[in-house]
Steps between C-alpha positions, in 0.01 A plus 500: 500500500781745580678409182184581288459827702857609419442403128172713481681784676792475251263501197312799641832683544601427136158623382521817706863565390394447135209742541733763661752469222238539217367821396146611397626849434747632231841333495653822347505345152194485251463209273735643241781503762504878530530659844182650614489826705349551833414262764615454847825369639456299820800385701454273796705519822483365843633824640398868465623751258572833682467734197512522129737810520856386424634798689340395838473123466683280758354146469649252256152411368445869390835511331415171314174647377683789352669263256149443351372856549780723378759487217862447565771603265655146514505202719707181588422195294527134635874515419545807719577720194338839465258497204283781353146556616362850433840594370606329184868571541750728675839656451765634735712800399867464468562698814241293684304807615194457287275199437250523221202279496300445167141432593218302342338749263131573520460333834173574701397486862196300585277804470613546132737805580846497339776346713809693399850612603332785688350251736842339546667838562236611744516179698882511547525868554232465767706225671818727479317797637350326793748224575545622854133490562213326332684321229774392734430130432669556162771733611773236456398457135566865412847541650697758299207535267467877411193523286300311239384666189261398226671550162185416303197268574700180461842605637602594850849579641634446848772747598754414772748710702749198459490166336304231691598140390149360618302786370272272276429252775399779733288700232289185421384459857287806485151479347384765259202713618279711288 
């Protein structure tokens, strides 16, 4: 009897798991394979998320949500190499004082507004300006960074006081905000 009860409970668990994994809503792709717009992103967690503001977040779960919510210039792949994300490529000047990131052209925020180098420049300049206060979480990522300028909608330059060998690995930890 106990064995049958465990078998039934196991079958119920499999059915419930299958129902939880299936979706009656949009999968993000229509029948032609094109990505559809709109919808809701749901992320489950067994903990709380303290805020959706990257400048004031503290909990790891909030920071993990930012990976889905905000664009990053690049990220680490499964080989621990930095690969493009919102940036398509980047260059370093011969003196090491300027890093130029080339961005995905015609990118848009979820509300349809353009996502441009101006957003990148604003985000990093805000971190630089308030690194001793509300953006201090990212202060270590802007060491020796003087300013960030949008050259055109798809190009942004990071200017440094002196060369920073790990500049790219620090730049890519900060999410871009609108």
